[in-house]
C-alpha atoms as one frame of an Amber mdcrd trajectory, in Angstrom:
protein
 -53.637 -28.137  -7.619 -50.075 -29.387  -7.585 -49.300 -32.039 -10.137 -48.808
 -35.477  -8.611 -45.558 -37.239  -9.316 -45.792 -40.653 -10.986 -44.038 -42.180
  -7.951 -45.571 -42.826  -4.538 -44.475 -41.223  -1.241 -42.750 -44.456  -0.267
 -40.559 -44.283  -3.335 -39.267 -40.718  -2.800 -39.689 -39.599   0.837 -38.686
 -42.764   2.634 -35.391 -43.319   0.780 -34.440 -39.686   1.384 -35.169 -39.875
   5.133 -33.335 -43.166   5.455 -30.291 -41.715   3.741 -30.169 -38.702   6.065
 -30.510 -40.812   9.206 -27.849 -43.257   8.097 -25.520 -40.698   6.614 -22.619
 -42.175   8.581 -23.055 -45.338   6.525 -23.698 -43.478   3.267 -24.255 -45.653
   0.247 -23.018 -44.804  -3.191 -24.839 -46.848  -5.809 -23.741 -47.591  -9.287
 -26.920 -49.554  -9.955 -27.498 -48.810 -13.592 -23.937 -49.524 -14.619 -22.738
 -52.365 -12.445 -25.991 -53.470 -10.726 -24.151 -53.563  -7.391 -23.925 -51.506
  -4.198 -20.587 -50.151  -2.878 -19.981 -48.883   0.701 -18.395 -45.456   1.009
 -15.238 -46.100   2.946 -14.782 -42.567   4.197 -16.779 -41.564   7.249 -16.218
 -37.900   6.495 -17.468 -38.362   2.974 -20.507 -40.112   4.321 -21.317 -37.241
   6.685 -20.726 -34.469   4.172 -22.549 -36.398   1.497 -25.595 -37.229   3.603
 -28.011 -35.100   1.658 -26.389 -36.060  -1.623 -26.685 -39.674  -0.551 -30.372
 -39.156   0.102 -30.894 -37.758  -3.360 -28.880 -40.580  -4.856 -30.981 -43.027
  -2.871 -34.101 -41.471  -4.307 -32.737 -41.673  -7.823 -31.752 -45.269  -7.194
 -35.289 -46.187  -6.202 -36.700 -44.344  -9.216 -34.214 -46.053 -11.506 -34.940
 -49.393  -9.886 -38.661 -49.058 -10.512 -38.025 -47.841 -14.037 -35.743 -50.773
 -14.693 -38.324 -53.210 -13.291 -40.998 -51.613 -15.458 -38.901 -51.928 -18.590
 -38.024 -55.500 -17.681 -41.711 -56.198 -17.162 -42.530 -54.794 -20.572 -39.815
 -56.921 -22.126 -41.147 -60.019 -20.364 -44.685 -59.144 -21.441 -43.495 -58.846
 -25.028 -41.936 -62.290 -24.919 -45.011 -63.685 -23.186 -47.296 -62.134 -25.815
 -45.246 -63.722 -28.591 -45.445 -67.060 -26.800 -49.193 -66.769 -26.342 -49.746
 -65.789 -29.966 -47.678 -68.782 -31.003 -49.748 -71.056 -28.797 -53.058 -69.604
 -29.942 -52.277 -69.699 -33.630 -49.982 -72.704 -33.783 -47.552 -70.591 -35.783
 -43.811 -71.143 -35.247 -42.968 -67.472 -34.742 -39.396 -68.392 -33.882 -38.983
 -69.379 -37.530 -38.928 -65.682 -38.418 -35.211 -65.128 -38.152 -33.857 -61.554
 -38.226 -33.340 -61.676 -41.963 -37.000 -62.606 -42.422 -38.525 -60.064 -40.020
 -40.019 -58.220 -42.991 -42.744 -60.884 -43.047 -43.771 -60.101 -39.489 -45.831
 -57.051 -40.492 -47.973 -59.085 -42.881 -48.229 -61.851 -40.292 -49.550 -59.349
 -37.750 -52.228 -58.246 -40.215 -53.233 -61.852 -40.871 -53.391 -62.734 -37.178
 -55.299 -59.559 -36.372 -57.960 -60.243 -39.021 -58.214 -63.857 -37.876 -58.724
 -62.811 -34.247 -61.517 -60.472 -35.278 -63.402 -63.593 -36.379 -62.518 -65.567
 -33.277 -66.206 -66.372 -32.689 -66.325 -68.454 -35.878 -65.000 -71.993 -36.255
 -64.651 -73.594 -39.689 -64.892 -77.251 -40.666 -67.011 -78.278 -37.672 -68.978
 -81.504 -38.147 -72.371 -82.269 -36.664 -70.966 -84.450 -33.882 -68.697 -81.666
 -32.636 -71.554 -79.163 -32.780 -73.792 -81.425 -30.695 -70.962 -81.967 -28.220
 -70.906 -78.244 -27.465 -74.681 -78.218 -27.094 -74.687 -81.168 -24.719 -72.070
 -79.540 -22.495 -74.069 -76.314 -22.431 -77.214 -78.227 -21.454 -75.433 -79.546
 -18.356 -74.682 -76.013 -17.170 -77.857 -74.124 -18.085 -81.251 -73.441 -16.563
 -83.085 -72.535 -19.784 -82.847 -73.883 -23.343 -84.308 -72.338 -26.489 -83.378
 -73.915 -29.806 -83.844 -73.022 -33.464 -83.922 -75.987 -35.853 -83.807 -75.408
 -39.626 -84.578 -78.964 -40.790 -87.639 -81.216 -40.685 -88.384 -83.481 -37.732
 -86.835 -86.520 -39.437 -83.408 -85.043 -38.704 -83.830 -86.132 -35.103 -84.135
 -89.775 -36.135 -80.356 -89.820 -36.637 -78.432 -91.617 -33.901 -76.273 -88.637
 -32.929 -79.351 -86.424 -32.701 -81.141 -88.974 -30.561 -78.336 -88.945 -28.010
 -78.548 -85.157 -27.905 -82.331 -85.244 -27.414 -82.005 -87.707 -24.557 -79.468
 -85.451 -22.895 -81.888 -82.543 -23.119 -84.815 -84.673 -21.897 -82.933 -85.947
 -18.845 -81.661 -82.531 -17.754 -83.941 -80.590 -15.424 -84.454 -77.009 -16.586
 -86.755 -74.121 -15.903 -87.619 -73.741 -19.605 -87.208 -75.785 -22.786 -88.426
 -74.476 -26.144 -87.734 -75.496 -29.743 -88.781 -73.706 -32.916 -88.533 -75.338
 -36.354 -88.010 -72.741 -39.111 -88.590 -74.499 -42.421 -87.394 -73.146 -45.788
 -89.542 -73.723 -48.864 -87.310 -76.550 -50.112 -87.958 -78.523 -46.901 -91.687
 -77.829 -46.613 -92.793 -81.055 -48.368 -90.625 -83.149 -46.027 -91.850 -81.279
 -42.959 -95.468 -81.835 -43.916 -94.759 -85.529 -44.414 -93.139 -85.684 -40.993
 -96.157 -84.047 -39.377 -98.305 -86.848 -40.810 -95.881 -89.567 -39.737 -97.235
 -90.657 -36.354 -94.387 -93.080 -35.767 -91.822 -90.346 -36.303 -93.743 -87.908
 -34.102 -93.969 -90.523 -31.355 -90.211 -91.043 -31.564 -89.592 -87.304 -31.397
 -91.681 -86.820 -28.265 -90.278 -89.945 -26.667 -86.757 -88.641 -27.136 -87.227
 -84.928 -26.494 -89.567 -85.041 -23.526 -91.209 -81.865 -22.235 -89.890 -79.367
 -24.766 -92.351 -76.766 -26.026 -92.198 -77.367 -29.790 -93.520 -75.189 -32.614
 -92.792 -74.774 -36.294 -93.229 -72.065 -38.927 -92.349 -71.692 -42.591 -89.630
 -69.272 -43.557 -92.104 -67.328 -45.715 -94.545 -66.885 -42.824 -91.740 -65.833
 -40.527 -90.591 -63.212 -43.019 -94.125 -61.844 -43.183 -93.997 -61.254 -39.427
 -90.895 -59.122 -39.827 -88.847 -61.498 -37.677 -85.357 -62.609 -38.648 -84.734
 -66.259 -39.519 -81.870 -67.188 -37.217 -79.558 -70.043 -38.214 -79.731 -73.440
 -36.544 -78.746 -72.596 -32.973 -79.262 -73.119 -29.262 -79.691 -70.281 -26.781
 -78.884 -70.956 -23.138 -80.237 -68.736 -20.354 -80.681 -66.064 -23.032 -76.995
 -65.360 -22.573 -74.957 -67.882 -24.593 -75.810 -68.675 -28.205 -74.194 -71.429
 -30.269 -75.198 -71.485 -33.941 -74.336 -73.809 -36.757 -74.428 -73.750 -40.546
 -74.380 -77.433 -41.476 -73.971 -76.796 -45.205 -70.875 -74.648 -44.736 -69.809
 -76.544 -41.585 -69.268 -73.261 -39.748 -69.963 -72.873 -36.015 -70.334 -69.519
 -34.339 -71.042 -68.366 -30.809 -72.061 -65.188 -29.043 -72.544 -64.071 -25.466
 -74.457 -61.140 -24.069 -77.532 -59.543 -25.583 -76.559 -58.204 -29.025 -76.327
 -59.669 -32.516 -78.155 -62.915 -33.170 -78.947 -63.333 -29.486 -81.247 -60.346
 -29.757 -82.878 -61.814 -32.877 -83.305 -65.214 -31.213 -84.793 -63.673 -28.072
 -87.319 -61.790 -30.223 -88.368 -65.086 -31.843 -88.747 -67.020 -28.627 -90.573
 -64.172 -26.924 -93.220 -64.352 -29.645 -93.425 -68.138 -29.374 -93.868 -68.047
 -25.597 -96.372 -65.237 -25.877 -98.465 -67.364 -28.236 -98.011 -70.456 -26.052
 -99.200 -68.568 -22.956-102.280 -67.334 -24.800-102.923 -70.834 -26.154-103.231
 -69.438 -29.682-102.915 -71.442 -32.916-101.079 -68.859 -35.008 -98.676 -67.744
 -36.371 -96.550 -70.632 -35.062 -97.817 -74.187 -35.368 -97.508 -76.593 -32.475
 -95.865 -79.946 -33.178 -98.629 -82.541 -32.617 -98.209 -84.551 -29.444 -98.282
 -88.252 -30.265 -97.706 -90.968 -27.678 -95.931 -94.271 -28.380 -99.195 -96.231
 -28.219-101.146 -93.943 -30.554
C-alpha cells in the first residue's frame, strides 16, 4: 500500500491544477522570505513556467501550512505558560533570561503539585460543607460516612447542612457513622440522649442511618473510609478535619470503590431488616 502523504489532496492537487490553468498569470511567491506575493510581469515566462509555477504553488501551500502549524505551536506554548501562571498563581514572567535555570526545578515542583490536584489543604469545616451542599442540589442519591458522634450535628453549620439534605428530594439517602475507639463513649452517650436523637431526626429527615465501631468494621474486612459524601456513586468528597485536608474523586476506583462496598453492605442489611453488623440509629420523635 502506498504511503499517504501528511497533506490532503486539496493541499497538493488543487494548487497544482490551478497553477497550470492560470499559467498566463503565473505567480512567483517569496512567501517564506518576504511574506508577500509578486506577479510575474513576463507573459512568456508565465507560459514557460506554468508547470514550475504549479510546483511552486504546491510548495507555497505546504510551507503555508507548516508555518501556520509552527505558529500554532508557538501560540500554544505561550497559552500554556499563561494557563500555568493562572492555575498556580506564579508570576512566571519574573523568570528573566538570566534566571531561566530555575525553570527546570519549577517544572518539577508544578508537576508534583498537579499530581495531587485532587487534594486541597487548609480547608475549614464551613468550606467542606459548602461543597457538600452544592453537590446535594445536583444529585439523585446521597451516601455519607461520618466519623464523629451524633453530637457533631448539633453545631449550627452542621444543622444548616442537614436541613439542606432533608429538603432536597432524592432517590436514596444513607448515612453511616464509623466510630473510633476514642469516640465510643461519646457515641454511646449520644444514643441514650433522646433530646439529641430527636434533634438529629428532626434535622436530617428520611436518611437511612446506621453506626458501627471501627473495630467491628475491621473485623468485617471492610475499609474505614474517611469522613465523606458519595453522590450518585460517582462523585466522592472526603474530608480529614484534623489535618484540614479535602480530597475528591470521580469514577469507580480508589475510595469510591471502598465506599460503595460499605454502603452496599448497609443497604443489604437494611433490606433484610437485620440488626447486625451495623446498628440502626434509634428513631426518636420530638414529642418522645
